[in-house]
Structure formats: C-alpha cells, structure tokens
TIRO-995103 format. One record per atom (N, C-alpha, C): z, x, y. Coordinates in steps of 0.001 Angstrom, whole numbers, padded with zeros to 6 digits, always signed. Layout:
<nodes>
ZXY;...
</nodes>
This chain:
<nodes>
+119086-102490+117776;+118608-102043+116462;+117322-101234+116616;+116354-101751+117417;+115088-101058+117569;+115259-099842+118450;+116229-099887+119373;+116388-098783+120310;+116656-097471+119607;+117234-097527+118410;+117609-096301+117713;+116632-095898+116620;+115590-096682+116395;+114737-096434+115230;+114060-095086+115281;+113409-094764+116412;+112706-093495+116485;+113570-092384+117016;+114744-092712+117544;+115628-091647+118019;+115999-090700+116888;+116131-091252+115671;+116503-090411+114542;+115442-089362+114220;+114201-089645+114583;+113130-088702+114306;+113317-087409+115073;+113996-087488+116222;+114173-086297+117037;+114943-085230+116295;+115771-085643+115324;+116565-084690+114562;+115662-083740+113791;+114504-084241+113374;+113594-083435+112566;+113106-082224+113333;+112916-082392+114646;+112332-081313+115437;+113322-080727+116427;+114595-081103+116357;+115553-080644+117361;+115873-079167+117212;+115845-078649+116001;+116169-077246+115809;+114970-076379+116071;+114579-076288+117341;+113309-075654+117667;+113395-074158+117807;+114585-073633+118082;+114691-072203+118287;+113987-071732+119544;+113817-072619+120553;+113120-072235+121775;+113990-071293+122586;+113349-070446+123385;+114095-069597+124294;+114697-070431+125399;+115967-070261+125658;+116607-070972+126748;+116315-070265+128062;+116262-070975+129199;+115996-070343+130472;+117117-069366+130819;+116731-068177+131251;+117732-067173+131585;+117926-067033+133077;+116921-067418+133857;+117056-067304+135289;+115979-068130+135950;+116331-068775+137036;+115312-069564+137737;+115596-069561+139219;+114586-069270+140027;+114692-069360+141467;+114225-070744+141877;+115057-071523+142577;+114747-072909+142895;+113485-073043+143739;+113214-072037+144567;+112056-072154+145436;+110770-071755+144718;+110812-070605+144054;+109598-070086+143427;+109472-070520+141983;+110549-071039+141388;+110533-071549+140021;+109990-070499+139052;+110544-069273+139151;+110134-068200+138260;+111077-068181+137073;+110550-068277+135870;+111369-068339+134662;+111130-067103+133809;+112220-066653+133189;+112110-065548+132249;+112433-066046+130841;+111594-065746+129900;+111863-066083+128510;+111884-067571+128237;+111099-068377+128936;+111083-069817+128667;+109652-070279+128456;+109499-071399+127768;+108184-071920+127434;+107541-072561+128654;+106214-072752+128640;+105540-073435+129745;+106098-074829+129983;+106499-075540+128904;+107037-076881+129086;+108377-076853+129808;+109190-075809+129526;+110442-075650+130268;+110150-075510+131756;+109169-074672+132078;+108824-074419+133471;+108312-075693+134130;+107472-076420+133434;+106956-077674+133985;+108077-078674+134231;+109008-078762+133274;+110106-079703+133443;+110963-079341+134650;+111165-078042+134868;+111937-077610+136028;+111225-077973+137328;+109943-077739+137360;+109160-078093+138552;+109152-079600+138761;+109120-080328+137659;+109135-081786+137749;+110462-082269+138346;+111562-081686+137886;+112877-082050+138429;+112952-081725+139917;+112387-080590+140313;+112377-080235+141731;+111549-081228+142535;+110474-081699+141934;+109645-082701+142607;+110410-084004+142792;+111206-084379+141807;+112038-085573+141935;+113031-085433+143078;+113635-084252+143204;+114595-084014+144275;+113928-084156+145640;+112738-083604+145765;+112012-083738+147032;+111667-085189+147324;+111336-085937+146283;+111042-087360+146462;+112258-088091+147008;+113415-087831+146426;+114642-088470+146884;+114924-088130+148343;+114808-086856+148675;+115093-086435+150038;+114133-087092+151027;+112869-087126+150665;+111872-087708+151571;+112088-089206+151738;+112371-089893+150653;+112593-091340+150725;+113845-091651+151527;+114904-090881+151295;+116157-091111+152008;+115984-090893+153510;+115290-089808+153878;+115050-089530+155296;+114195-090624+155935;+113197-091093+155206;+112321-092131+155755;+113090-093429+155994;+113959-093781+155058;+114770-094986+155224;+115708-094827+156417;+116349-093676+156521;+117280-093430+157626;+116559-093436+158961;+115350-092878+159009;+114593-092828+160259;+114257-094224+160773;+114071-095146+159874;+113751-096520+160270;+114994-097350+160527;+116157-096785+160220;+117404-097505+160436;+117512-098755+159584;+116951-098719+158400;+116951-099890+157534;+117850-099675+156333;+118178-100758+155670;+118973-100744+154446;+118068-101223+153323;+117752-100327+152370;+116813-100693+151312;+117339-101832+150446;+118659-101912+150294;+119231-102997+149492;+119001-104344+150171;+119272-104413+151464;+119049-105665+152198;+117575-106016+152243;+116733-105014+152392;+115298-105271+152413;+114828-105851+151083;+115411-105367+149980;+115056-105904+148663;+115496-107356+148540;+116684-107673+149056;+117168-109057+149032;+116237-109960+149825;+115849-109484+151005;+114937-110264+151849;+113587-110459+151164;+113108-109411+150521;+111825-109492+149824;+111886-110501+148675;+112980-110481+147935;+113139-111404+146815;+113139-112847+147284;+113785-113088+148420;+113838-114448+148958;+112489-114871+149529;+111837-113953+150226;+110553-114275+150868;+109505-114704+149843;+109463-114010+148706;+108429-114279+147708;+108969-114961+146451;+110196-115413+146508;+110806-116135+145388;+110587-115384+144066;+110945-114103+144075;+110681-113235+142926;+111416-113716+141682;+112573-114331+141845;+113361-114778+140693;+112601-115778+139825;+111562-116409+140375;+110800-117406+139625;+109463-116864+139110;+109201-115623+139365;+107905-115075+138962;+107866-114800+137460;+106673-114968+136890;+106464-114666+135483;+106037-113210+135340;+106048-112737+134104;+105802-111320+133856;+104304-111015+133809;+103644-111192+134954;+102225-110883+135076;+102010-110127+136375;+101141-109145+136339;+100893-108354+137539;+100364-109208+138679;+099559-110221+138340;+098997-111084+139384;+100077-111810+140172;+101223-112040+139527;+102329-112714+140206;+102919-111836+141315;+102711-110540+141203;+103331-109604+142143;+102341-109029+143144;+101152-109602+143231;+100166-109122+144193;+100681-109273+145617;+101374-110385+145902;+101903-110597+147249;+103002-109591+147579;+103836-109275+146593;+104902-108301+146804;+104311-106917+147092;+103332-106516+146295;+102706-105207+146488;+102042-105119+147851;+101338-106179+148244;+100654-106185+149533;+101657-106085+150684;+102753-106807+150576;+103774-106767+151628;+104402-105387+151732;+104729-104788+150601;+105355-103472+150612;+104455-102441+151267;+103166-102465+150931;+102235-101477+151484;+101971-101723+152967;+102039-102977+153385;+101739-103321+154780;+102901-103027+155717;+104117-103005+155188;+105292-102917+156052;+106113-101643+155893;+105800-100835+154869;+106614-099648+154634;+105740-098469+154223;+106232-097285+154515;+105622-096089+153959;+105782-096132+152446;+104859-095548+151690;+104914-095658+150224;+106246-095232+149619;+106868-094147+150132;+108146-093710+149570;+109232-094749+149801;+109236-095348+150997;+110211-096399+151299;+109918-097637+150459;+108636-097967+150339;+108248-099132+149544;+108680-098972+148096;+108583-097740+147582;+109004-097503+146205;+110503-097686+146054;+111277-097161+147021;+112722-097294+146963;+113141-098764+147026;+112444-099555+147837;+112735-100993+147917;+112415-101665+146585;+111313-101265+145950;+110959-101836+144643;+112007-101511+143593;+112570-100307+143673;+113640-099920+142759;+114854-100818+142956;+115226-101044+144222;+116362-101923+144523;+116088-103352+144049;+114870-103811+144267;+114490-105154+143841;+114634-105304+142334;+114219-104281+141601;+114323-104300+140145;+115768-104355+139698;+116598-103544+140324;+118007-103525+139940;+118672-104881+140157;+118321-105541+141241;+118942-106822+141566;+118469-107960+140663;+117184-107955+140320;+116601-109127+139660;+116316-108960+138175;+116368-107746+137666;+116075-107560+136246;+116963-108408+135340;+118285-108522+135607;+119122-109368+134737;+118681-110827+134724;+118201-111334+135844;+117780-112737+135921;+116387-112942+135329;+115502-111982+135565;+114128-112113+135069;+114008-111807+133581;+114860-110901+133086;+114761-110485+131697;+113791-109343+131490;+113232-108802+132558;+112334-107656+132490;+112396-106938+133838;+112073-105637+133877;+112074-104911+135148;+110777-105163+135918;+110818-105830+137055;+109580-106183+137763;+108816-104995+138317;+109425-103817+138352;+108732-102666+138933;+107477-102308+138130;+107460-102639+136844;+106265-102393+136044;+105087-103231+136500;+105359-104522+136762;+104299-105402+137247;+103860-105015+138651;+104821-104546+139459;+104475-104115+140813;+103533-102920+140746;+103769-102011+139806;+102908-100833+139685;+101476-101236+139345;+101326-102167+138410;+099977-102615+138065;+099335-103336+139245;+100137-104127+139972;+099615-104810+141163;+099184-103802+142223;+099909-102683+142316;+099523-101632+143257;+098154-101066+142899;+097932-100850+141618;+096627-100350+141189;+095530-101334+141566;+095801-102616+141390;+094819-103644+141741;+094563-103701+143241;+095604-103373+144044;+095434-103352+145494;+094456-102260+145902;+094576-101098+145256;+093704-099980+145577;+094079-099314+146892;+093462-098178+147160;+093693-097491+148421;+094662-096332+148301;+094684-095494+149354;+095507-094303+149336;+096999-094620+149353;+097398-095657+150091;+098816-096010+150158;+099335-096422+148780;+098531-097216+148068;+098926-097632+146718;+099006-096415+145795;+098076-095479+145962;+098096-094266+145138;+099359-093456+145404;+099786-093374+146658;+101023-092655+146987;+102229-093345+146356;+102214-094684+146352;+103325-095428+145733;+103377-095136+144233;+102230-095188+143579;+102177-094923+142139;+102598-093483+141847;+102199-092561+142712;+102598-091165+142532;+104116-091020+142594;+104758-091795+143462;+106226-091793+143517;+106801-092215+142166;+106225-093274+141591;+106709-093753+140294;+106515-092700+139209;+105384-092012+139242;+105104-090998+138224;+105999-089772+138364;+106560-089563+139531;+107476-088439+139736;+108916-088816+139421;+109130-090008+138867;+110479-090539+138742;+110927-090773+137309;+110332-090084+136357;+110772-090164+134968;+111684-088968+134655;+112537-089080+133644;+113385-087937+133301;+112618-086796+132653;+111454-087074+132072;+110675-086041+131406;+109241-086071+131932;+108683-084884+132119;+107323-084796+132617;+106328-085341+131593;+106671-085241+130290;+105781-085797+129263;+105625-087306+129416;+106701-087976+129827;+106645-089423+130018;+105760-089780+131204;+105802-088965+132241;+104927-089193+133389;+103462-089099+132970;+103167-088159+132066;+101804-088032+131558;+101378-089295+130821;+102289-089836+129998;+101986-091079+129297;+101777-092219+130279;+102620-092272+131315;+102525-093351+132298;+101206-093274+133061;+100723-092064+133317;+099437-091929+134005;+098320-092596+133203;+098495-092619+131881;+097481-093216+131027;+097323-094713+131182;+098312-095395+131806;+098172-096847+131963;+097302-097195+133159;+096948-096189+133968;+096074-096442+135120;+094641-096516+134629;+094025-097657+134750;+092693-097873+134197;+091569-097487+135164;+091777-097742+136444;+090714-097532+137423;+090438-096047+137638;+089204-095592+137420;+088875-094180+137676;+089140-093778+139125;+088839-094694+140057;+089062-094395+141467;+090549-094188+141753;+091395-095044+141176;+092827-094916+141407;+093376-093674+140715;+092880-093367+139531;+093326-092154+138843;+093014-090924+139698;+091848-090918+140306;+091458-089798+141156;+092359-089692+142386;+092665-090831+142998;+093528-090839+144188;+094945-090394+143852;+095457-090885+142734;+096816-090518+142334;+096885-089031+142012;+095875-088538+141329;+095857-087102+141004;+095838-086268+142276;+095039-086691+143247;+094977-085955+144513;+096325-085970+145218;+097013-087103+145181;+098335-087208+145800;+099339-086308+145093;+099315-086301+143780;+100226-085431+143035;+099939-083961+143319;+098667-083628+143512;+098285-082246+143767;+098881-081737+145077;+099054-082628+146050;+099632-082201+147337;+101085-081768+147180;+101737-082202+146118;+103136-081833+145889;+103250-080643+144942;+102420-080594+143901;+102472-079486+142948;+101208-079552+142094;+100326-078604+142305;+099030-078635+141631;+099158-078494+140118;+100060-077637+139661;+100214-077431+138228;+100750-078690+137558;+101743-079327+138180;+102268-080581+137647;+101189-081661+137639;+100433-081725+138730;+099377-082735+138820;+098368-082578+137696;+098022-081333+137382;+097070-081069+136316;+097581-081579+134983;+098877-081346+134726;+099460-081779+133455;+099591-083306+133398;+100167-083889+134431;+100407-085347+134422;+099097-086112+134344;+098111-085679+135107;+096843-086418+135159;+095968-086184+133937;+096447-085381+132985;+095699-085217+131734;+095992-086350+130754;+096888-087261+131136;+097186-088411+130277;+095964-089287+130081;+095615-089551+128834;+094414-090321+128529;+094618-091793+128820;+093542-092453+129207;+093610-093885+129493;+093982-094638+128229;+094952-095539+128349;+095376-096350+127210;+094422-097512+127079;+093685-097550+125973;+092687-098605+125789;+093063-099589+124704;+094134-099295+123948;+094508-100186+122846;+094939-101537+123377;+094434-102655+122802;+094834-103979+123264;+096280-104289+122975;+096936-103494+122110;+098332-103787+121803;+099291-103104+122759;+098725-102476+123818;+099602-101779+124758;+099269-102210+126171;+100002-103127+126779;+099688-103624+128100;+099908-102556+129158;+099213-102724+130278;+099253-101703+131316;+100621-101514+131915;+101473-102530+131838;+102770-102433+132487;+103838-101841+131609;+103532-101545+130339;+104590-101189+129403;+105289-099895+129759;+104520-098810+130001;+105157-097548+130329;+105688-097572+131746;+104929-098206+132656;+105366-098229+134042;+106682-098939+134214;+106943-099936+133374;+108155-100728+133549;+109409-099952+133261;+109297-098746+132695;+110493-097975+132397;+110981-097176+133584;+110412-097407+134777;+110836-096651+135941;+111968-097314+136685;+112501-098417+136191;+113576-099102+136899;+114841-098262+136891;+115662-098421+137953;+116859-097616+138108;+118095-098467+138263;+119228-097883+137974;+120501-098472+138359;+120900-097869+139685;+121881-098477+140360;+122305-097975+141654;+122796-096556+141582;+123580-096235+140558;+124125-094883+140440;+123021-093870+140257;+121961-094232+139497;+120893-093288+139220;+120053-093000+140444;+119689-094065+141208;+118799-093790+142332;+119529-093086+143451;+120849-093168+143478;+121588-092428+144486;+121639-090945+144152;+121448-090593+142879;+121529-089193+142503;+120158-088549+142398;+119280-089088+141586;+117987-088423+141437;+116835-089386+141209;+117004-090654+141555;+115911-091613+141406;+115273-091526+140032;+116096-091487+138990;+115551-091227+137657;+116054-092230+136644;+115119-092730+135838;+115502-093530+134675;+114602-093114+133550;+113756-094004+133057;+112707-093561+132165;+112672-094138+130789;+112254-093293+129839;+111883-093758+128518;+113018-094398+127749;+114266-094048+128027;+115374-094600+127270;+115575-096079+127555;+115027-096545+128664;+115166-097953+129004;+114206-098798+128184;+114601-100027+127920;+113720-100952+127227;+112654-101474+128193;+111540-102044+127660;+110565-102687+128528;+111187-103839+129306;+112195-104458+128721;+112940-105491+129440;+114385-105434+128966;+115292-105858+129843;+116700-105836+129509;+116971-106801+128358;+117809-106395+127411;+118141-107260+126286;+118904-108481+126774;+118544-109624+126236;+119248-110847+126586;+120571-110917+125825;+121432-111854+126240;+122705-112033+125539;+122466-112432+124088;+121451-113260+123858;+121149-113694+122493;+120724-112497+121639;+119923-111597+122208;+119486-110419+121456;+120664-109506+121132;+121575-109384+122081;+122764-108568+121811;+123616-109197+120711;+123747-110518+120740;+124514-111192+119686;+123856-110980+118328;+122536-111051+118300;+121826-110830+117045;+122011-109417+116524;+121982-108434+117426;+122185-107043+117002;+123610-106825+116501;+124581-107490+117153;+125963-107374+116677;+126108-108012+115301;+125438-109156+115107;+125483-109814+113803;+124885-108908+112734;+123793-108233+113062;+123149-107302+112130;+124136-106216+111688;+124865-105658+112640;+125845-104618+112313;+127020-105184+111523;+127495-106368+111917;+128644-106972+111232;+128315-107294+109776;+127083-107757+109542;+126694-108079+108172;+126642-106820+107303;+126244-105715+107888;+126271-104466+107126;+127698-104083+106739;+128611-104250+107696;+130025-103946+107411;+130561-104883+106342;+130224-106168+106458;+130705-107158+105489;+130202-106833+104085;+128948-106384+103983;+128400-106058+102664;+129181-104921+102008;+129649-103977+102809;+130445-102873+102267;+131861-103329+101933;+132408-104225+102752;+133753-104745+102490;+133774-105529+101185;+132717-106312+100960;+132629-107090+099721;+132615-106168+098507;+131874-105064+098629;+131808-104110+097525;+133199-103560+097185;+134027-103374+098185;+135370-102850+097951;+136358-103939+097564;+136158-105125+098114;+137132-106200+097922;+137033-106861+096549;+135802-107031+096073;+135620-107732+094796;+136343-107042+093624;+136254-105711+093449;+136998-105074+092357;+138511-105242+092498;+138993-105207+093728;+140436-105376+093947;+140883-106770+093524;+140140-107785+093945;+140481-109151+093570;+140359-109359+092063;+139289-108778+091485;+139114-108889+090036;+140251-108225+089288;+140707-107079+089777;+141815-106392+089131;+143103-107176+089216;+143338-107807+090353;+144544-108627+090508;+144513-109812+089567;+143347-110412+089371;+143238-111610+088544;+143203-111301+087043;+142527-110193+086650;+142338-109971+085211;+142344-108493+084841;+143128-107702+085529;+143285-106305+085158;+142001-105505+085268;+141886-104498+084351;+140740-103611+084406;+139418-104315+084143;+139429-105279+083241;+138204-106028+082979;+137761-106785+084227;+138725-107409+084867;+138405-108141+086099;+137900-107210+087191;+138506-105999+087261;+138060-105035+088271;+136618-104599+088006;+136280-104390+086720;+134924-103992+086376;+133925-105085+086732;+134308-106330+086392;+133417-107460+086723;+133296-107590+088237;+134424-107430+088922;+134396-107523+090384;+133515-106453+091013;+133529-105248+090428;+132689-104170+090944;+131213-104512+090815;+130855-105072+089649;+129457-105463+089437;+129051-106572+090408;+129935-107565+090543;+129650-108676+091461;+129523-108169+092897;+130463-107309+093307;+130415-106767+094660;+129177-105944+094918;+128774-105158+093901;+127579-104342+094055;+126332-105195+094237;+126186-106217+093376;+125017-107091+093495;+125039-107872+094807;+126235-108283+095245;+126341-109003+096519;+125905-108106+097677;+126325-106860+097631;+125960-105912+098690;+124455-105643+098683;+123898-105429+097488;+122459-105174+097389;+121674-106369+097916;+122109-107577+097531;+121404-108785+097987;+121483-108920+099501;+122678-108719+100060;+122843-108868+101508;+121956-107879+102265;+121972-106633+101864;+121186-105631+102581;+119685-105872+102436;+119283-106312+101244;+117861-106624+101051;+117477-107846+101867;+118342-108842+101920;+118068-110061+102663;+118026-109805+104164;+118731-108757+104613;+118718-108398+106028;+117481-107592+106404;+116752-107118+105405;+115567-106316+105680;+115804-104826+105599;+116991-104416+105129;+117281-102991+104984;+116595-102452+103731;+115869-101348+103893;+115090-100843+102779;+115362-099380+102439;+116280-098736+103145;+116542-097334+102866;+117883-096952+103458;+118496-095923+102907;+119732-095422+103481;+119471-094786+104844;+118239-094337+105068;+117833-093835+106376;+117325-095010+107198;+118036-095398+108281;+117648-096588+109036;+116257-096488+109642;+115845-095264+110017;+114526-095095+110604;+113433-095381+109569;+113534-094734+108407;+112540-094965+107346;+112576-096419+106884;+113794-096945+106739;+113922-098323+106272;+113276-099319+107201;+113380-099079+108498;+112772-099988+109471;+111260-100044+109288;+110628-098878+109180;+109169-098866+109060;+108700-099361+107689;+109504-099126+106664;+109164-099681+105347;+109138-101204+105415;+110157-101761+106073;+110224-103221+106187;+109086-103769+107045;+108748-103067+108113;+107646-103519+108958;+106336-103551+108176;+106137-102558+107290;+104928-102560+106467;+104929-103733+105499;+106104-104002+104917;+106199-105148+104001;+105837-106443+104714;+106399-106638+105898;+106123-107880+106617;+104691-107906+107145;+104142-106741+107465;+102740-106692+107875;+101826-107127+106741;+102256-106849+105496;+101475-107231+104321;+101766-108645+103846;+102552-109385+104611;+102786-110795+104310;+104084-111121+103612;+105008-110152+103478;+106289-110431+102823;+107083-111467+103621;+107777-112327+102914;+108567-113370+103570;+109887-112786+104058;+110421-113401+105092;+111707-112960+105618;+112837-113346+104672;+113853-112478+104589;+115035-112807+103817;+115883-113838+104538;+116808-114455+103807;+117658-115491+104401;+118452-114926+105576;+119082-113778+105393;+119872-113198+106472;+118975-112678+107592;+117784-112264+107253;+116814-111843+108275;+116478-113026+109179;+116264-114183+108565;+115987-115393+109336;+117167-115729+110242;+118376-115637+109691;+119582-115940+110461;+119703-115023+111674;+119508-113728+111456;+119624-112762+112550;+118601-113039+113637;+117370-113323+113247;+116317-113539+114232;+116505-114857+114970;+117103-115832+114315;+117408-117079+115018;+118507-116870+116047;+119497-116092+115695;+120565-115792+116649;+120002-115003+117827;+119124-114056+117536;+118535-113239+118589;+117521-114015+119420;+117030-115155+118876;+116020-115973+119545;+114735-115166+119792;+114498-114207+118930;+113265-113420+118989;+112996-112895+117581;+111867-113248+117030;+111547-112805+115676;+110351-111869+115709;+110229-111059+114671;+109063-110193+114528;+107911-111021+113964;+106831-111098+114720;+105643-111777+114220;+104871-110813+113319;+103954-111365+112554;+103163-110499+111688;+102308-109553+112505;+101816-110023+113665;+101017-109168+114541;+101845-107973+114998;+103102-108212+115360;+103978-107117+115756;+104188-106132+114615;+104444-106663+113434;+104695-105797+112279;+103490-104928+111960;+102311-105510+112051;+101084-104734+111811;+100947-103623+112851;+101209-103967+114119;+101087-102978+115192;+102098-101843+115028;+103330-102198+114643;+104362-101177+114456;+104018-100261+113292;+103594-100856+112175;+103241-100055+111006;+102066-099134+111309;+101099-099648+112043;+099931-098825+112400;+100345-097672+113312;+101198-097972+114298;+101650-096929+115227;+102399-095831+114485;+103233-096235+113522;+104006-095254+112765;+103089-094395+111887;+102139-095016+111204;+101226-094256+110349;+100421-093239+111160;+099905-093670+112312;+099098-092775+113138;+099942-091626+113676;+101166-091949+114118;+102033-090902+114670;+102453-089918+113596;+102736-090417+112406;+103144-089527+111315;+102036-088537+110978;+100793-089011+110978;+099669-088116+110709;+099533-087054+111809;+099736-087488+113052;+099612-086551+114168;+100764-085551+114182;+101959-085992+113766;+103097-085077+113693;+102848-084009+112629;+102299-084425+111485;+102013-083466+110420;+100974-082439+110861;+100070-082856+111738;+099023-081943+112204;+099460-081120+113409;+100571-081506+114033;+101038-080807+115231;+101474-079392+114884;+101272-078484+115826;+101585-077079+115582;+102784-076569+116368;+103324-077388+117274;+104454-076937+118085;+105534-078011+118135;+106748-077561+118390;+107871-078482+118507;+107690-079415+119699;+107201-078889+120825;+107013-079714+122011;+106010-080826+121751;+104942-080482+121038;+103925-081499+120726;+104508-082589+119845;+105322-082197+118857;+105963-083191+118006;+106903-084076+118805;+107639-083457+119717;+108577-084244+120516;+107847-085244+121402;+106725-084822+121970;+105927-085732+122792;+105434-086917+121961;+105001-086642+120741;+104532-087717+119866;+105662-088689+119545;+106853-088151+119296;+108003-089002+118980;+108372-089859+120181;+108378-089254+121382;+108698-090018+122585;+107679-091127+122827;+106410-090804+122604;+105362-091810+122786;+105526-092953+121789;+105873-092611+120549;+106091-093650+119541;+107287-094511+119911;+108337-093886+120421;+109526-094631+120822;+109185-095678+121879;+108409-095270+122870;+107978-096202+123913;+107160-097347+123322;+106240-096990+122421;+105350-098008+121856;+106100-098998+120970;+107039-098498+120151;+107792-099400+119274;+108638-100364+120090;+109287-099852+121137;+110090-100718+121993;+109210-101748+122696;+108025-101284+123141;+107128-102208+123831;+106630-103309+122891;+106259-102931+121679;+105801-103929+120712;+106936-104875+120338;+108132-104351+120166;+109269-105138+119696;+109816-106071+120783;+109819-105587+122033;+110463-106344+123094;+109532-106771+124215;+108306-106224+124238;+107398-106607+125294;+106908-108024+125108;+106440-108612+126210;+106047-110017+126188;+104598-110223+125804;+103784-109186+125956;+102336-109391+125867;+101761-109172+124483;+102615-108972+123455;+102100-108761+122104;+101657-110082+121499;
</nodes>
C-alpha cells in the first residue's frame, strides 16, 4: 500500500518534453541534444559497469566464490541473530575489510544480504555501510564508494551520500569517487548531510541490496526496494486492504439487486441507498479519504497526526499486518509531504521535481517500514 503512494506523483512531472539522447559514444560519453542529468546518468551507468567488471575480475583472481564466502561469513558471525543496529555489524565490517579488497568485500556483502534478508526482515547491507563509516579509513571509503555507485539513479546516490555523517569519511569517499569520474563525484558528493532525527543513517544505504539476477547483470537495485522486506503478515494485511475495497464496491452493486428481487423497484432503491452507505462507511473505516490514493493517504496521515482515532477496519488491517502507524509516524509523514509539496511548487525544472519525489518516496517508505522511528 505504501509502496505506491508517492509513485503516483511521478505522473505529474512525467510529461517533461525532454530531449531524448540522439547519440552517445560509450568511451567519451558525448551526448547531442540531451540534458546534463541525462549525461550524468549515462556516466553513472558506465561507472556501474566498470564496478561489476572490476569486482568480477577480483573475485576470479582470488579463485573464490562470493556466495560461499557469504555463507561462511554468516555462520562465523551468526548474522541471522543480529539486530538491526550498525554496532551489531562492526565485526562483519572489520572482517570484510581485513580479508578482502573493497570491491570483493562489497560483492560478498551483497550476497550476504540476498541470503539473509528474508530471515532478518531487513537488508543488512545498510547496517554494514554505517559500520564501515564507523570503521573509518581508505578501505572503508572505497567500500562505501562501491555502494554509492550501485543505485539505478545517480540522484539516489546523491541522497545516499547524505547519510555519511563523518566529515573525514565524506572527504575520503569523495576522493575515491573522483578517481573514477570527477564530474560524477562532484554531483554525488553534493548530497547534504541528513540531520533530521526521523531519518536514520542506514535508511538510504539499505536500499543497495540486490537479488542474484540483478548483481549478475549490473549490480543494481536501489530506491524501489523497501528499507526491509515485507513480512508475510504485512502482505496479508495489504491483500486484506485491497479485498475490502473490492467488497465495498460489490456491496454497492449487490444490495440494489437483492432489494429489487425482494421488493421490486422500491426495494432496489432502498438497496442502492443501503449499499451506498455501506460502501462509504467501509472506505472511511479503512482510512480512505480520496478517490486519488496518493492524496487520500496523506490526508489520512494528517488526520491521524492530529489525533484522529483509527476506524474499525483500519484497526483490523493493522492487526493483520502486525504493524500499525503510530502518531509519531503520522506526524513525520505529514511533515515530509508538506515540506516536499512546498519545494515542488518552488522547483523550476522537471528533474528537480523528480528528485524531490524520489526523495519523498524513500522517506515515506523509511518512516512507514523502518525500525528506528
């Protein structure tokens, strides 16, 4: 349900009328008739390809299997029992840096995440990234630089750079990125430090986890992923949310039919009224506040932030999901939406609006599903 809330906003700015790339040389990355962001994204994709090639060659040179190494690492440090705190992964980060080149260490962390995320309920690579920052040093900076080169969009890498708090580490990471592409490094390292207490350092970093198919192709995942994998209970709750919407519409259609069968046109009219009120009650009780699901979600979050009580069906859904929206979450979501809306209205370009929407999407998912709120 939350995964789609801000996706609808992209429709507002999708008709940008931007010039499409007409020609590009893979080596020199010369573009004709394209925006600077297009050029940056192309260079970013090329950087990802180089990362994959370098990591693959390094693994092959050592004659190791990154999947087996991840299994061994998980067993050595009992990762399956770790809690979602960076301090829990200090030993993992130290071992990776001590025994592997940063590119290999990153690939092993990706494999570790893929194997254990279903059991942990969150992608551990986010905590590993924060632990790397705490470790400090050039090797840790190279590892973090690998992570920053592994998002599907360069704008997301810029946001992720903002979770690095240490000035010394920010400087080291920027220097490492500069060795690969100075222009990209300048853009990515312009990400401002995230200081809001409602945004933990691991939130953006945790979106770097990969599936096996993805890391074999371009080592890419990113913003579309949740801060943590949805549990079975959360999926059941989301299915219940959708089913109740369908049921509310079925009732609206069924009641007039039953009324007509029982008492002709008068019964059909009464049934229509009953069905309409039943549908309105169900949707209101579920927390639906608008025909536009995106607007309705934020309207409801504002209501709950202001102390509105949960509806009966809202309570049912959240009990099934085993995760409810706290008032603190609702306040944070409403605040994030208000601030982003103001910034979107002040934005002068489509790319800037899209960046704001992507940033909001990350923040809403983090507030809704992250553990540290």
